[in-house]
N, C-alpha and C positions, 0 to 999 in steps of 0.2 A: 285703656286696656290693650295689651299687645294682641296682634292678629294671631288667632289660634294656629293657623297653618304655619306661621313663622315659628311658633313654639315647637310644633311637631318637627319642623326642619332642624331646629337647634338640637332637639333631643336625639335625633337620629344620626347626627354627623360624627365621624371619627376625627378627633382633634389632631391626631398625627397626620392623617391624610390631608385634612384641611390646611394644616400648617405647611405641609410639603407643597401643596398647590400654590399657596401664597408666596413661598420662597423655595423653589425647587433646586436652587444651587447649594443649599445648605446640606451638609453631609450627615447631620445627626439631629434627631428630633425627640430627644428625651423631654419628658414633661416639664422638668425644672427649667430647661432652656427655653422651651416654647412659652411657658408661663411668664418668664422674665421678659422675653422679647415682645410678646403680645400684650400682656397685662401690665408690664413695667414693675412687677413685684417679685421678690425672692420667695421661693416656695420652701416651706419647712421640710426638714428631713423626715419628720413624722408623717408617714404615709397615710395616716388617718384623715389628713386634710386634703389629700389628693382628689378624691371624688368631688369635693366642693370646687376645687380649682378647675377640674375638667368642666364642670357645669358652668363656671364663670367664663371659661375660654370659648365655649361654643358660640354664644351670640357675638362675641368679639371677632372670631374668625369668620363667622357667617357674614357679618357686615363688611369685613375686609374683602372677602371674595366677591361680595355683591358690588362693591366699589370698583373691582377689577373686571367686572362682567364675566366672572368665572363660576357663578353658582351652578349653572347648568353642567359644567364639567364635573363638579362635585356630586350633584344630585342625580344626574342622568348617566354618568359614566363610572366614576370611581366608587361611589357607595353601593350601587347595585352589583359591582364586581366582587365585593368583599366575600359574600357567601359562596359565590361561584368558585373563587380561588380556594376557599376552605374545603369545598366539596372535592375539588381536584386533588388537593393535598391528601385528603383522607382516602380517596380512591386509589391513588398511586398507579403504578403500571407494573405488570408481571415481568420478572427478570429470570433469564436462564443462567443460573450461577455456574453451571458446569461450563458453559461457553466462555464465561469470564475467566475461568482458570486456564482454558486453552489460549485465550487472548493474552493473558499475562506471560505465559511461556513464549509465545510468538514475539511479544513486545520486548521481552528481555533479550531474546536472541538478536532481534534487529538492532536494538540499542548497542549491544556489544559489537556487532559488525560495524556500525557507524563509528563507534569510538575507535576501533582499530584502524579504520580507514583515515579518520581525522588525525590520529597520532602519526600515521605514516606520512601524510601530506605535510604535517606541521614539523616533522623531523624530531619528534619526541613526545612523551606523555606529559599531560598537564590536566588540571581540573577544568573540564569544559564548562562547569557550572559556576566557575569563579570569574567574574568580570575582570578582575585585576590580572589574573593569569592569562585569560584570553586576550586581553589588550596587549600584554607583553608579547605574546606569540604573533598576533596579527600586525601590530604597529611597529614593534621593535625587531623581532626576529625575521618576520616575512617582509617588513617594510611597506605595508600597504599605505597608500597615500590619499585615499578617498576623502572627500570633504564631509567628515562626520562631526557632529557637535561634541562639545565637552560636557562632562558631568559637573555638578556643583563643586566637586573637589578638584576640578581642572583636568581630570583624565579624559582621554578620548572615549566616547561612549561605545559600548558593544550591544546596545539595545537592538532588538530585531529590526526596527525601522531604520536604524543607522547601518546595520549590516547589509540591508537591502541595497544600499548605495555601493557596497563593495562586492556585490555578487559576481560581477564580471572581471574583477581584478585577480581572483585566485580561486581555484576549485574548492578549496577547503571551506570557503564561506558558505557555499551552497549546502555542503554536508553539515555544517554547524547549524544552519537554519533547519534542516531536516531533523537533526538530532534534537533540537529544542522542542519541535512540535511533537515528535514521537515520545520524548521523555516526559513532556507535559501530559500527554495522553496516558502514559504508563503510571506516573506518580500521582497525578491529580485525580484520575478517573478509575483506571483499571485496578490498581493496587488497593485503594480504600473501598472499592465498590462493594465487595461482599459484606463489609461491616455496615453499609448503608441500607442493605436490604432487610426489611422487617420480617418478623416471624411469619407473616402471611405470604412471604415470597414475593412481595412487591416493593418497589422503590417509591418512597413518599418524599418527593422534593419539596422544598419550602419556597413559596413565591413571595417576593418583596415588591409591594406596590410603590414604595417611596424610594426606590434605589437609583433612579435615573432622573436627570433634569428634563429629558424629552418626553417622559411619560411611558416609555417602554418598561415592561416588566423585567425583573431580574429574578434569578433563582439561586438557591444554594443547597448544598448537601445532596446531590452535586449541583454545580452550576450548569444547567442544561443548555444555556445560551452560548457557551463557549467550548462545547465539545469539538475538538479538532476533526475536520472532515476532509481535509485536502489529501491526506494519505490513505492508502488502501486499508491500513489497519484502523484508521479513524472511521472509515465507512463501515468496516466489519464490526466495530464496537456497537453500532446500532442494531446489529442482529441479536444482541443480548436482550433487547426490549421485545417481548413477545406477547401474543394474544393467548388467552386461556382456551381450552377446548370448547368448540362450539362458537367461537368468536373470531373476528378478524380485526386487525388494527386498520383504521381508516385515517389517512392523512389528507387534509385540505390545506393547500398552500396557495396564498395569493401570488399570482404571476406578476412580477415586476411592479409591485405595488407602489414603491416610492417613485419610480419613473413615471407612472401614470399620474401620480399626484403632482409631479413636476409639470407635466403637460397641462394639467388643469390650472394650477396656481399661476403658471407663467403665461397662460393663454397662448401657448406656442402652436401655431396652426400646423406646422410641419409634423410635430410630434403627435398632435391630436389626430391628424389625418392618418398617420401610420398606425396608431392604436385602433382607431375606428375601423380601418380596413383589415385589421388582423395581421399586419406585417410584422416581421421580426425587427424590433426597434434598433438593434445593433447593426443589422444589415442595412437598414434604411439610413442610419447615421453614416455608415461607411459610404453608401451611395452618394449622399449629399456632400460629404467632405471631399471624396476623391473624384466626384463627377462621373461616376460610372454606373452601369446597369447592375441589378442584383446578381445576375449570373457571373459577373466579373469580380465579385467580392470574394477574396480568398480568406483563409483562416486567420492570417496575421492582420489583415485589414479589419475584419470583424472584431478581433480581440482588442485592437487599438481603440476601435469605436466603443466597445464595451467598457474598457478602462476609463475612458473620458466620460461616458454617460453616467457611470456611478461615481466617478471622481468629482464631477460637478456638485453632487449632493453634499460632499464633504469638503468642498472648497479647495480641491486639488489645484496647485499651481503648475506652471510650465515645467519646473524641475522635477516635481513629483510625478507628473505625467510622463516625462521622458524616461525616468527610471522604471516606472511601472509598465510602460509600454515597450521598453527596450529599444528606444530610438534616440537619436541625437537631439540636442537642444533646438537647432534650427528647424528640424522636421517637426518637433513637438510644438514650437511656436506657430509654424505654418498650419499645422493640424488644428490647433486651438483657435487661431484667427478664422480659419475657414468654418469651423464648427459654430462659432458665434455669429458669423455672417449668415449661415444657413438656418441656425436656430436662434433667430434674433429675439424671440420672446423670452428665451431662457436668459440671454444676456441682459435684457431690460429688467427681468425679474431680479437678477442678482444686484444690479445697481440700485433699483428701486427699494429693495429690501434693506440694503446697507444704509441708504439715506433715511428710511423710515425708522430703522433701529437707532440711528444716531439722534434723530429728533425726539423719539418717544422714550428711548432707553430700554425697550423691550420689543419682542416679536411674538406673534400668536399663531396658533394653528387655525385651520378652517373652523374648528369647533370652539375656539376661544382659549385654548390652553396657552398661558403666557410663559415666556422665559425671559427674565430680566437680564440685561447685558450691561452691567455697570462699567465694564472695561472698554466699551465701545468708544468712549471719549478719552481713553488713557493717552498720555503723552509718550508712553513706551510703545514703540511701533509693534513689537511682537504681541503685546497684550491686545492692542487695538485690532491687529490682523486676526488674531484668534477669535475675538468677539465677532468680527465680520463673518468669519466662517460659521460660527454658531448661528448667527442671524440667518444665513442662507439655509443652513441645515434644519433648524428647528421646525419651521412651518411644514417641511416635507416629512422628516422622520417623526415629528410629533403628531402630525395628522395621521400618518400610518399607524401609530400606536393607538390613537383615538378610534380609528375605524376598526382595528382588530378588537378592541375592547367592546365596542358597540356590537360587533358580530358575535362575540362570546355571550353577551347578555341576551341578544335575540335568539341565538341558538339554544341557550339554556332554557329560555322561556318556551320555545317550541318543544323541547324534549320533555319539560315538565307537563305540558298539556297532554302528553301521551299517557300520563298516570303511571300505575305500577307496571304496565305492559311496555314501558319505554324500552326500545331495543338498543339504546346506545347511551354512553356517558363520556363526557369530555375528560381527558386524562392529562394532556400536556399542551403548553403553548410555548413555542420556540420561534422567535423572530416573527415571520409572517405565516407560520404554520400552526395548525391545530391538529392534535392527534386524539382519536376516539377509539373506544372499544365497542364494537358493534356485533350484534348477533348475526351469525353467518348467513342465514337465509335472506336477510333484508339489507345487506351491505350496499348494493347498488342504489336501491330506492332511497335509503338513508343518505347516501352520498349526494344524490341529486337534490334532495330537499335541503340539506345543509349548505351545499354549494350555492344554491339559489339565494339563501338568506345572506350569505357572505357577499354575493355579487350585487345584491340590491339594497345593501345596508345604508348606502349614501350615494347620492346622484353626483357623479363627476361628469366632466365634458367628454370623458373617454370611458369605455366599459371596464368594470372590474371583473377579473377572471380568477376563479379559484380552481386550481388543478387538483383532481381527486385521484388518490392511489390507495390500494388496499393490499394487505398481505398478512402472512403469519408472523412477521416481525417488522420492525421499523425500517430495516434496510432493504429487504427483498419484497418490494411492492410493485404491483402492476397498475398501470394507468387505467382509469375507468372512463368510458366514453362520456363526453360532456353532453348533458341533455337537460332539458327543463323537467322539473318534478311533475 
């Protein structure tokens, strides 16, 4: 007879989530496809048979995840998160629709100004949103010669990542990049926003648990993960998210979460020491690379250090660093060489991880979330290099996602224990940040309690820090003093 606890486990699992954990690179998890791939059988179009198919899939997926040492990721992280996300979607967040109207007027004015300036620099009007017309202007009319890649059709690419390479060749490129970000904010967020606000005056975004290979949550209607924030208008967009009367919005944001995970996973003593002593990691990096004291680090030095600190996570190479940091190739190479000499643990982690990924065909987070890397042995250099970058990134970004989800589960458990007198509810999760609605008299004590949960959710070699801010809207927030609950 089967173990009753195993039957309970089978009965409780969501087959879509289980299938995603087993194969996170897949883009679509329709029941018919999952049934064919896991059970090896075609599923009838008659949906009356689907409940039986789901029941058959559960033990098969359970066994597959067990063989991959990923049952704990399913049972301790992903499944407990399901009702939490449902509650967050149902709660939504209050929106000031009048402010959205003002933002739309401002955005339209700014877009028109950028268009006029771009046309002047380009020597004529064209459709800025047309890659073909933009390519004609940049590469034929203006004769820009940057080393940009070509599209599948053979045309020179005008993707944002490629235009970044041309930023210093002509002032129109900077304006085009600004236009794209502002126009995205206007057309993707501000214009459709009123239609997304429900009758209760709140925005109810939809969270997708199975939308990324790293384990990070994604959202839609709107996609809160990609709200442009680099422009002033992008920052002001957040002022439309407000607290109701008698409440304040509380933001708890992990400070440099992924870099702290890098220090832990890489066992890099220099990074560990910096985080333990509370130093600014980017200033410390600049000190190490340039061989100077903290007081001698200027803004450009810190910026270059910051670019590489975060670039390492995403496998940034010398050319990418040179472009992002605004320095020459020789300087970029010297900077990177010095970086790896000073942060030897990081260098060893990168090489070790690539080797292990090649041998195993996958990498894992600290909590066991796997990412298969079939292209790691590809004979196509570009595919193999991309897989190596994923191998370096997944244990870091995926662990960050795991820790955030564990924190959400622990926080929700803590809030439920308060019963009907609970003073707070979780509303949003964006990257490393959680946003809550909290009764005004208890904002500080709630912030201290929830920050403590976030900071003690998992033991790393370096401290986890959650920065707390509160305010009447999501943009205008004041920092709360860090203190034990």
